[in-house]
ZALO-942220 format. One record per residue: x, y, z of N, C-alpha, C, O in turn. Coordinates in steps of 0.02 Angstrom, whole numbers. Atoms other than C-alpha are relative to their C-alpha. Layout:
N
((X,Y,Z),(X,Y,Z),(X,Y,Z),(X,Y,Z)),
...
This chain:
288
((-63,-52,-7),(-3637,3139,3730),(14,17,-78),(6,75,-95)),
((-11,-13,44),(-3585,3109,3546),(-49,35,-46),(-23,67,-92)),
((53,-31,20),(-3761,3175,3485),(27,96,18),(16,145,-17)),
((3,-78,-49),(-3713,3346,3596),(60,30,-36),(67,87,-58)),
((-55,-39,39),(-3554,3360,3521),(11,13,-60),(59,45,-82)),
((16,4,90),(-3608,3343,3337),(-18,67,14),(21,113,4)),
((62,-62,11),(-3754,3481,3365),(51,55,38),(31,110,19)),
((-43,-46,-10),(-3606,3591,3457),(32,14,-33),(27,75,-41)),
((-32,-5,61),(-3502,3587,3331),(-23,33,-61),(-9,88,-85)),
((42,-36,49),(-3608,3608,3202),(-25,69,13),(-31,110,-32)),
((26,-65,-7),(-3673,3755,3286),(56,67,10),(50,126,-6)),
((-76,-39,14),(-3504,3835,3303),(16,20,-43),(35,78,-54)),
((-36,-25,71),(-3460,3814,3138),(-68,58,-37),(-57,112,-64)),
((54,-50,34),(-3636,3894,3076),(18,77,17),(16,127,-18)),
((5,-96,-34),(-3605,4059,3191),(46,31,-2),(52,92,10)),
((-88,-19,-4),(-3424,4066,3176),(0,43,-84),(26,97,-96)),
((-6,-35,50),(-3453,4105,2999),(-29,67,-24),(-9,91,-77)),
((22,-62,-7),(-3551,4264,3020),(35,53,25),(26,112,8)),
((-37,-34,-58),(-3427,4326,3153),(34,71,-65),(11,128,-61)),
((-22,-61,22),(-3322,4440,3018),(-21,69,-48),(8,121,-63)),
((36,-54,18),(-3461,4526,2935),(-46,16,44),(-65,72,28)),
((8,-32,-64),(-3551,4552,3099),(23,60,30),(-4,111,52)),
((-38,-65,-39),(-3410,4648,3157),(14,73,-17),(25,120,21)),
((-2,-21,33),(-3399,4742,3011),(-48,60,12),(-42,120,20)),
((62,-50,9),(-3574,4797,3011),(-10,18,74),(-67,41,76)),
((-6,-20,-55),(-3556,4836,3193),(54,54,39),(50,81,93)),
((-24,-63,9),(-3429,4955,3171),(-36,47,-36),(-41,100,-7)),
((38,-47,26),(-3533,5045,3049),(-71,23,64),(-97,78,76)),
((74,-9,-61),(-3686,5039,3190),(51,62,31),(46,122,18)),
((-24,-46,-67),(-3569,5119,3324),(31,81,-50),(23,135,-22)),
((-34,-66,40),(-3482,5265,3188),(-86,38,-7),(-95,98,0)),
((56,-53,13),(-3679,5305,3153),(-16,37,68),(-28,97,77)),
((37,-48,-76),(-3728,5334,3346),(38,32,7),(19,79,42)),
((-53,-72,-40),(-3573,5442,3374),(7,47,-33),(24,101,-10)),
((-10,-64,44),(-3572,5539,3219),(-65,46,-12),(-71,106,-24)),
((54,-45,32),(-3746,5568,3185),(-81,-19,49),(-137,-14,24)),
((56,0,-47),(-3870,5530,3344),(-29,66,-1),(-86,63,-23)),
((31,-53,-13),(-3909,5715,3374),(-23,23,-53),(-70,62,-47)),
((20,-21,67),(-3932,5747,3200),(-67,-45,-16),(-109,-31,-59)),
((69,52,30),(-4070,5609,3184),(-46,17,66),(-106,1,62)),
((64,-11,-43),(-4155,5671,3358),(-34,61,-38),(-94,67,-51)),
((37,-66,53),(-4160,5853,3250),(-46,-22,-36),(-104,-1,-41)),
((47,4,45),(-4228,5780,3140),(-83,-30,1),(-128,-11,-36)),
((68,28,-10),(-4382,5685,3192),(-43,60,62),(-103,72,65)),
((34,-41,-48),(-4415,5807,3338),(-24,72,-42),(-77,102,-31)),
((11,-60,56),(-4403,5957,3196),(-65,-37,-48),(-101,8,-68)),
((41,35,56),(-4521,5852,3081),(-88,39,2),(-126,41,-47)),
((70,-20,1),(-4692,5934,3145),(-58,-44,-7),(-66,-90,33)),
((77,40,15),(-4863,5858,3082),(38,-51,-66),(9,-101,-89)),
((-19,60,44),(-4745,5769,2951),(71,-55,25),(115,-82,-8)),
((-71,11,-27),(-4620,5704,3072),(-2,-98,6),(28,-138,41)),
((20,84,-2),(-4693,5516,3026),(56,-17,-68),(76,-73,-83)),
((-49,10,48),(-4573,5548,2877),(61,-13,1),(87,-58,-33)),
((-77,22,-37),(-4402,5555,2960),(-24,-37,21),(-37,-76,-24)),
((29,70,-43),(-4473,5428,3072),(10,-68,-34),(39,-118,-14)),
((-3,60,52),(-4487,5311,2938),(61,-12,-31),(85,-68,-33)),
((-67,26,33),(-4327,5332,2847),(45,10,58),(81,-39,50)),
((-60,0,-65),(-4205,5363,3008),(-17,-58,23),(28,-100,15)),
((21,38,-39),(-4303,5241,3103),(51,-78,-35),(74,-122,2)),
((-24,73,7),(-4221,5091,3003),(78,25,-27),(99,10,-83)),
((-78,5,12),(-4036,5141,2999),(-4,-39,84),(-43,-36,132)),
((-32,57,-58),(-3948,5012,3126),(5,40,55),(65,43,71)),
((-23,-49,-47),(-3954,5134,3263),(-59,-39,73),(-119,-27,79)),
((36,32,-60),(-4018,5028,3428),(-41,47,41),(-96,32,64)),
((35,-70,-61),(-4066,5198,3538),(-61,13,-38),(-117,12,-12)),
((70,-33,27),(-4185,5258,3409),(-69,6,15),(-99,58,24)),
((64,28,-6),(-4341,5175,3432),(-19,41,106),(-73,57,133)),
((18,-5,-86),(-4320,5223,3646),(9,84,-4),(-18,120,39)),
((15,-83,14),(-4285,5418,3573),(-64,15,-3),(-91,51,39)),
((49,-8,27),(-4430,5417,3495),(-51,-15,52),(-96,26,64)),
((46,-10,-49),(-4522,5331,3640),(-23,60,50),(-77,78,75)),
((11,-58,-47),(-4471,5480,3742),(-8,78,-8),(-22,124,31)),
((46,-64,45),(-4510,5618,3627),(-52,-5,4),(-83,46,21)),
((77,8,-10),(-4677,5542,3627),(-45,4,71),(-101,29,76)),
((18,-18,-41),(-4698,5532,3795),(-9,79,30),(-52,99,69)),
((-15,-67,-23),(-4644,5711,3821),(-37,48,-51),(-27,109,-55)),
((48,-56,62),(-4777,5774,3667),(44,40,-30),(25,92,-56)),
((-16,-35,76),(-4647,5830,3561),(1,-18,-74),(17,17,-123)),
((36,41,75),(-4705,5706,3416),(-60,-27,15),(-80,-44,71)),
((44,53,-24),(-4852,5622,3378),(-16,-65,-5),(35,-96,12)),
((27,61,-21),(-4928,5467,3382),(37,-37,-66),(81,-79,-60)),
((-36,11,72),(-4885,5447,3174),(75,-12,10),(101,-67,-4)),
((-62,-7,-6),(-4723,5476,3207),(43,-33,35),(102,-36,18)),
((-2,32,-32),(-4707,5376,3342),(17,-89,-18),(62,-126,1)),
((6,63,23),(-4766,5212,3248),(40,0,-45),(56,-58,-58)),
((-21,18,54),(-4666,5252,3101),(54,-18,5),(78,-55,-37)),
((-54,25,-10),(-4508,5239,3195),(-15,-70,20),(6,-115,-16)),
((15,83,-9),(-4569,5073,3274),(-3,-40,-51),(43,-81,-56)),
((17,18,66),(-4631,5016,3117),(82,-35,-36),(98,-93,-50)),
((-52,8,49),(-4455,5049,3026),(63,-16,29),(112,-27,-7)),
((-32,21,-21),(-4357,5009,3161),(37,-72,0),(4,-111,35)),
((-12,69,9),(-4254,4838,3125),(61,-13,50),(101,-53,27)),
((-31,21,-37),(-4150,4825,3263),(52,-62,-18),(77,-58,-74)),
((-58,39,23),(-4025,4682,3253),(-14,-45,-65),(24,-93,-72)),
((14,46,43),(-4100,4599,3098),(46,25,-70),(54,-15,-117)),
((-32,-31,52),(-3992,4723,2975),(76,-23,14),(104,-39,-38)),
((-69,25,15),(-3814,4671,3022),(-16,-63,15),(27,-96,-13)),
((3,77,23),(-3869,4497,3041),(0,-16,-78),(39,-55,-106)),
((6,31,83),(-3916,4480,2855),(49,33,-32),(79,7,-80)),
((-74,-15,34),(-3776,4597,2817),(59,-47,16),(115,-27,-2)),
((-45,44,-32),(-3675,4461,2889),(-11,-94,-44),(15,-149,-32)),
((18,41,42),(-3757,4353,2750),(2,31,-75),(-54,44,-97)),
((5,-11,64),(-3710,4408,2572),(-27,-7,-50),(-25,28,-100)),
((48,-3,64),(-3831,4326,2476),(-55,-11,15),(-102,-39,-13)),
((96,-54,-39),(-3972,4397,2586),(8,64,5),(-13,96,53)),
((-23,-87,-2),(-3909,4577,2542),(-68,19,-64),(-89,77,-65)),
((54,-19,31),(-4055,4570,2405),(-80,-6,34),(-136,15,17)),
((76,7,-28),(-4191,4524,2514),(22,45,81),(-22,60,122)),
((16,-69,-48),(-4126,4651,2651),(-16,77,-9),(-38,120,28)),
((22,-60,23),(-4138,4789,2542),(-82,-4,-19),(-102,54,-21)),
((53,12,10),(-4332,4725,2497),(-21,5,67),(-72,40,71)),
((17,-16,-47),(-4344,4716,2683),(0,77,44),(-47,97,79)),
((4,-52,-12),(-4298,4872,2731),(-49,76,-45),(-75,125,-21)),
((30,-28,41),(-4373,4953,2573),(-96,-6,32),(-134,37,54)),
((70,10,-47),(-4547,4874,2641),(-35,32,41),(-92,55,42)),
((53,-27,-70),(-4544,4928,2821),(12,62,4),(-5,88,57)),
((-1,-75,-3),(-4500,5106,2779),(-66,11,-42),(-96,59,-17)),
((62,-13,23),(-4662,5103,2658),(-49,-1,63),(-85,45,81)),
((69,9,-49),(-4772,5020,2802),(-19,49,53),(-70,58,86)),
((-23,-55,-56),(-4687,5163,2907),(-46,64,-8),(-90,86,29)),
((28,-53,39),(-4737,5305,2793),(-82,-6,15),(-116,35,47)),
((59,7,-2),(-4905,5223,2773),(-55,14,76),(-100,55,87)),
((28,7,-83),(-4960,5178,2969),(7,91,5),(-45,124,2)),
((-10,-96,-30),(-4882,5395,3011),(-51,26,-24),(-91,53,14)),
((32,-41,23),(-4979,5463,2883),(-73,-14,25),(-106,30,53)),
((95,9,-15),(-5167,5389,2914),(6,5,78),(-46,7,109)),
((24,-3,-78),(-5143,5400,3095),(6,85,4),(-47,111,21)),
((1,-59,10),(-5080,5593,3077),(-55,23,-30),(-85,71,-6)),
((44,-50,58),(-5202,5633,2932),(-77,-12,28),(-118,33,30)),
((63,29,-19),(-5353,5532,3000),(-24,-5,72),(-79,-4,98)),
((13,35,-80),(-5326,5485,3173),(-38,49,58),(-71,37,109)),
((66,-52,-60),(-5403,5659,3249),(-52,-1,-8),(-82,36,31)),
((74,21,-18),(-5567,5602,3215),(-21,-54,35),(-75,-70,61)),
((16,63,-35),(-5548,5457,3282),(40,-33,73),(24,-82,108)),
((-11,31,-71),(-5438,5442,3433),(13,64,63),(32,119,44)),
((-10,-53,-60),(-5421,5553,3592),(62,57,5),(122,44,-3)),
((-75,-59,8),(-5302,5713,3599),(51,-29,36),(108,-33,12)),
((-72,38,-28),(-5195,5622,3729),(40,-49,-34),(102,-47,-30)),
((-41,47,29),(-5145,5478,3630),(36,31,-68),(94,15,-82)),
((-18,-19,40),(-5123,5565,3490),(76,36,-18),(106,49,-71)),
((-46,-51,17),(-4982,5660,3542),(22,60,2),(-20,103,17)),
((24,-78,50),(-4927,5818,3482),(78,44,15),(137,27,7)),
((-54,-67,24),(-4815,5968,3489),(18,45,36),(55,92,19)),
((0,-35,-49),(-4826,6038,3639),(43,6,57),(40,46,103)),
((-73,-14,-49),(-4646,5984,3727),(46,17,-31),(41,32,-90)),
((-74,-16,32),(-4477,6017,3693),(41,-33,9),(59,-56,63)),
((-74,48,-12),(-4332,5924,3645),(37,-4,27),(65,-55,48)),
((-75,-12,-43),(-4203,6015,3724),(-32,-31,73),(18,-33,109)),
((-4,22,-52),(-4279,5941,3883),(-19,-69,41),(-31,-86,99)),
((-2,68,15),(-4291,5768,3826),(61,-42,7),(101,-32,-38)),
((-62,12,14),(-4144,5660,3871),(-8,-49,-58),(-65,-71,-58)),
((30,50,27),(-4144,5538,3738),(59,-53,-2),(48,-113,-12)),
((-66,30,30),(-3958,5480,3716),(26,-38,81),(27,-17,139)),
((-31,54,-30),(-3883,5323,3794),(69,45,3),(87,96,-25)),
((-71,-33,-18),(-3711,5351,3867),(48,-60,-23),(22,-115,-13)),
((-41,17,30),(-3562,5272,3786),(38,-3,59),(26,44,97)),
((-62,-13,-66),(-3410,5230,3935),(38,34,-29),(56,28,-88)),
((-55,-54,9),(-3300,5360,3939),(48,-28,-39),(53,-89,-33)),
((-74,25,46),(-3147,5328,3822),(-4,-71,-35),(46,-103,-49)),
((-12,80,21),(-3206,5153,3753),(5,22,-90),(-32,64,-117)),
((-3,-18,63),(-3154,5162,3572),(-54,-45,-51),(-71,-103,-40)),
((35,39,47),(-3259,5111,3427),(16,-71,-29),(-29,-105,-55)),
((-18,81,11),(-3166,4940,3392),(-11,-26,50),(-27,-84,34)),
((23,38,-53),(-3202,4881,3558),(-83,1,35),(-104,-32,83)),
((64,-8,-16),(-3379,4934,3570),(-32,-49,-48),(-81,-84,-33)),
((33,40,77),(-3419,4845,3396),(32,-68,29),(-1,-117,15)),
((-5,80,-24),(-3340,4689,3476),(-31,-22,62),(-37,-80,80)),
((25,20,-54),(-3415,4697,3621),(-75,-12,-13),(-110,-44,26)),
((67,-6,12),(-3579,4719,3539),(-13,-82,-49),(-64,-116,-46)),
((-12,48,48),(-3526,4576,3404),(18,-71,36),(17,-120,0)),
((-19,41,-56),(-3471,4456,3573),(-90,-32,16),(-117,-87,16)),
((67,5,-42),(-3650,4491,3644),(-42,-14,-46),(-89,-39,-14)),
((43,40,25),(-3759,4435,3481),(22,-46,-38),(-17,-58,-84)),
((-51,43,15),(-3635,4311,3428),(-33,-49,68),(-55,-105,54)),
((25,54,-65),(-3694,4226,3612),(-72,-26,-12),(-83,-85,-1)),
((50,16,21),(-3876,4233,3551),(5,-32,-60),(-47,-61,-78)),
((7,43,70),(-3836,4154,3389),(16,-60,2),(-13,-106,-27)),
((-33,67,-28),(-3732,4021,3460),(-70,-50,29),(-89,-106,11)),
((47,18,-51),(-3865,3981,3572),(-64,-32,-42),(-86,-89,-48)),
((59,26,51),(-4005,3975,3456),(11,-49,-30),(-27,-96,-19)),
((-28,41,46),(-3912,3878,3329),(-3,-69,44),(-26,-116,12)),
((-19,50,-37),(-3879,3746,3470),(-57,-36,17),(-54,-97,6)),
((73,4,-37),(-4066,3730,3550),(-31,-17,-61),(-59,-72,-62)),
((30,44,76),(-4127,3706,3362),(32,-58,-17),(1,-109,-33)),
((-19,72,24),(-4002,3581,3322),(-21,-31,37),(-57,-70,7)),
((19,50,-47),(-4043,3486,3486),(-75,-26,-22),(-93,-84,-30)),
((76,27,21),(-4235,3496,3435),(-1,-43,-60),(-33,-96,-65)),
((14,28,65),(-4208,3454,3261),(34,-81,0),(17,-123,-42)),
((-40,70,-9),(-4090,3289,3317),(-46,-46,36),(-49,-107,26)),
((27,52,-50),(-4215,3238,3464),(-64,-14,-37),(-82,-73,-38)),
((54,5,35),(-4373,3267,3362),(-22,-49,-54),(-64,-94,-57)),
((-9,-1,53),(-4330,3254,3200),(-9,33,-62),(-66,58,-63)),
((31,-62,38),(-4342,3360,3053),(-59,-18,-29),(-94,33,-35)),
((80,2,34),(-4505,3298,2973),(-27,19,72),(-85,34,58)),
((81,-11,-46),(-4608,3334,3145),(17,83,4),(-36,113,8)),
((-18,-59,-6),(-4522,3516,3154),(-18,43,-59),(-39,101,-60)),
((38,-7,80),(-4564,3519,2960),(-83,7,-11),(-113,38,-55)),
((62,7,-5),(-4736,3480,3008),(-45,35,50),(-103,51,38)),
((16,-52,-44),(-4768,3576,3155),(-3,89,-39),(-45,133,-49)),
((5,-94,54),(-4708,3750,3051),(-54,-7,-61),(-90,42,-65)),
((73,24,52),(-4845,3676,2899),(-51,17,33),(-92,59,13)),
((77,-18,-42),(-4978,3685,3021),(-33,80,18),(-87,108,23)),
((-2,-80,-24),(-4928,3858,3068),(2,41,-49),(16,100,-37)),
((-28,-49,38),(-4911,3928,2919),(-43,52,-28),(-20,101,-59)),
((22,-70,21),(-5051,4036,2882),(10,49,80),(27,108,75)),
((-19,-33,-52),(-5032,4095,3063),(67,35,7),(74,80,49)),
((-52,-30,-24),(-4868,4142,3055),(41,57,5),(92,65,37)),
((0,-76,-3),(-4864,4324,3018),(-11,10,88),(30,32,129)),
((12,-23,-45),(-4959,4332,3162),(21,-21,97),(11,9,150)),
((-43,29,-46),(-4865,4219,3285),(60,63,17),(66,95,70)),
((-41,-21,4),(-4715,4309,3224),(9,87,28),(54,115,58)),
((26,-67,-12),(-4783,4480,3245),(3,-5,108),(23,41,144)),
((19,12,-81),(-4816,4417,3452),(83,3,10),(107,50,42)),
((-73,-4,-18),(-4621,4377,3455),(32,62,-3),(68,76,44)),
((-30,-58,-4),(-4565,4542,3403),(-24,39,46),(19,80,63)),
((34,-39,-48),(-4682,4627,3531),(74,8,48),(101,60,66)),
((-39,5,-60),(-4545,4557,3653),(73,68,0),(114,75,-46)),
((-53,-65,0),(-4422,4723,3706),(51,-18,-2),(84,20,33)),
((-53,14,-8),(-4274,4636,3684),(32,-20,-67),(-4,-45,-110)),
((-46,16,67),(-4118,4611,3538),(-10,-64,-22),(-7,-82,-80)),
((25,82,2),(-4165,4429,3567),(-45,-25,-35),(-43,-84,-52)),
((78,8,46),(-4329,4430,3473),(19,16,-75),(17,-32,-113)),
((-25,-33,58),(-4271,4524,3321),(79,-70,-30),(75,-93,-87)),
((-45,49,11),(-4099,4387,3317),(-38,-73,-29),(-25,-100,-83)),
((47,65,-10),(-4233,4226,3351),(-34,18,-88),(-17,-20,-133)),
((34,0,54),(-4342,4295,3197),(57,-13,-69),(50,-61,-107)),
((-41,20,38),(-4184,4318,3083),(24,-62,-3),(25,-90,-58)),
((-21,68,-3),(-4120,4160,3128),(-55,-46,-37),(-43,-82,-85)),
((41,44,35),(-4275,4079,3086),(-16,-6,-77),(-19,-58,-110)),
((-2,-5,44),(-4300,4152,2941),(71,-11,-68),(66,-13,-130)),
((-62,29,42),(-4104,4108,2878),(-10,-45,-23),(1,-65,-80)),
((-24,79,-4),(-4126,3949,2925),(-83,-49,-37),(-102,-108,-28)),
((56,30,39),(-4300,3934,2805),(-61,-35,70),(-96,-85,68)),
((36,32,-56),(-4393,3897,2963),(-63,47,-6),(-116,20,8)),
((62,-43,10),(-4520,4048,2928),(-2,44,-51),(45,84,-51)),
((-7,-50,50),(-4559,4148,2779),(13,64,-5),(9,97,47)),
((-18,-74,-10),(-4510,4319,2724),(-68,34,22),(-51,85,52)),
((54,-29,-5),(-4688,4379,2750),(2,-16,84),(-11,37,111)),
((-6,3,-68),(-4671,4321,2940),(68,45,17),(62,72,72)),
((-53,-28,-26),(-4506,4404,2960),(-16,62,4),(2,101,48)),
((3,-80,13),(-4568,4563,2894),(-51,6,56),(-38,58,86)),
((47,-5,-43),(-4713,4547,3016),(13,-7,75),(-24,20,116)),
((-43,-2,-49),(-4605,4505,3157),(37,54,7),(35,79,63)),
((-49,-62,12),(-4487,4646,3114),(-11,51,9),(29,93,31)),
((13,-59,1),(-4601,4770,3097),(-33,4,68),(-44,60,91)),
((39,-23,-65),(-4686,4750,3260),(46,9,49),(33,46,97)),
((-55,-9,-34),(-4511,4728,3333),(21,52,4),(41,76,-48)),
((-8,-93,-18),(-4479,4908,3409),(62,11,34),(84,68,37)),
((-59,6,-40),(-4319,4852,3514),(-16,7,67),(-53,-34,95)),
((-2,-21,-80),(-4310,4929,3692),(-53,59,6),(-65,84,61)),
((37,-40,-9),(-4446,5060,3616),(-62,-16,28),(-98,31,48)),
((67,18,-31),(-4591,4976,3680),(5,-4,87),(-39,13,126)),
((-33,5,-91),(-4501,4944,3870),(20,84,19),(-7,100,71)),
((-2,-72,-9),(-4446,5145,3873),(-74,34,4),(-98,65,51)),
((73,-30,-14),(-4629,5190,3815),(-44,-10,73),(-66,34,110)),
((33,8,-66),(-4710,5093,3962),(32,19,67),(-6,14,114)),
((-29,-39,-28),(-4584,5173,4072),(-4,73,-1),(-18,102,51)),
((19,-73,24),(-4598,5351,3996),(-62,41,9),(-64,101,25)),
((59,-27,21),(-4775,5375,3970),(-55,-33,52),(-64,-92,68)),
((47,33,-80),(-4903,5360,4120),(-60,-34,-21),(-87,-72,19)),
((60,36,18),(-5046,5299,4027),(4,-68,-22),(21,-75,-81)),
((8,63,6),(-5061,5115,4033),(-25,-18,-51),(2,-60,-86)),
((54,8,50),(-5205,5120,3917),(32,22,-87),(41,-7,-141)),
((-44,-23,59),(-5122,5222,3797),(56,-56,-47),(57,-73,-106)),
((-59,40,9),(-4970,5111,3796),(-23,-67,-29),(3,-85,-82)),
((52,61,3),(-5086,4950,3788),(-20,16,-82),(-9,-16,-134)),
((23,-21,66),(-5154,5033,3649),(53,-9,-78),(39,-25,-136)),
((-33,-23,46),(-5012,5065,3556),(47,-76,-6),(85,-82,-53)),
((-35,50,23),(-4935,4896,3565),(-35,-54,-43),(-15,-90,-88)),
((53,36,50),(-5096,4815,3509),(10,20,-85),(20,-13,-136)),
((-19,-9,69),(-5076,4917,3370),(53,-33,-57),(47,-64,-110)),
((-61,35,35),(-4897,4878,3326),(-37,-65,-21),(-53,-79,-79)),
((-7,79,28),(-4938,4696,3330),(-50,-21,-64),(-34,-64,-105)),
((35,-15,41),(-5094,4734,3223),(29,8,-76),(20,-34,-120)),
((-20,-12,68),(-5008,4817,3072),(60,-40,-21),(67,-54,-80)),
((-50,55,23),(-4851,4701,3079),(-29,-49,-33),(-26,-57,-94)),
((53,58,28),(-4971,4549,3070),(-23,-7,-54),(-6,-46,-99)),
((43,-27,87),(-5092,4621,2932),(51,11,-44),(52,-28,-92)),
((-46,0,81),(-4941,4684,2808),(50,-80,-5),(75,-100,-58)),
((-40,66,16),(-4845,4505,2846),(-34,-51,-44),(-6,-89,-84)),
((38,55,26),(-5005,4406,2797),(0,13,-65),(16,-29,-107)),
((-3,-14,73),(-5026,4516,2641),(52,-38,-41),(40,-71,-92)),
((-68,25,47),(-4845,4461,2583),(-1,-64,0),(17,-97,-49)),
((4,62,4),(-4870,4310,2634),(-46,-43,-64),(-23,-83,-105)),
((59,31,53),(-5049,4258,2523),(59,41,-73),(71,4,-121)),
((-59,-15,67),(-4907,4372,2383),(41,-46,-21),(67,-46,-77)),
((-64,55,21),(-4794,4228,2385),(75,37,15),(125,4,4)),
((-45,-9,-12),(-4669,4326,2431),(45,-32,73),(103,-17,82)),
């Protein structure tokens, strides 16, 4: 019982330190969603054959519904596969507010976002420029649909203030952070820090591939877990990039619901994992 109390207190203290920064970050996110959501959709839908450019640049904005918007537009053949992948790869979900909550990590956050945008641009360009020769027409997506016919926006509760919405989102993510810190603390206390470090050392070369698998989970808990593992030093920067590139938030779940072809959806999921794991491994070999 004494051990459990100590671990719980440590988890509470470590998690509580992030609360002021986390709330400020979610205030910014709520403002972006309410003030710029329709303009972002218009920029993506109107990008045409260069849609991967606004997709890569706008996808890294901390908007939790942007990947879902892109999945709906792709399923309706408003945007191409390259544009969809650019959004998915640049989407950062909860990683941005979590890293913003740790001022010492701001340089790494800037590097993370820059790399994700670069990876998204490269993938989007290759898929749209050369995919036509290799991929079936149905998979390439296209420009036969109309954005006006696609419902891409989640509804905010009527009359809900921006401050209350940010507080609610902060409380939800704080719960994930606290649970993760508590479970990790119990694990370390039970098996010992040496055993945990030894296990992670053995998976070192495979960390990016494993992190990319975790990123595929269509839930904000995946990006919370990956970011907390990185902040705690349990995984390297390359593995964090791999997981956060493959992590498209709820985008994959919406894709499987909105796009009728299961084979297309499975191919996109596998491609997302491969790109994330591949670039993450390269970064790890570079020592970043």
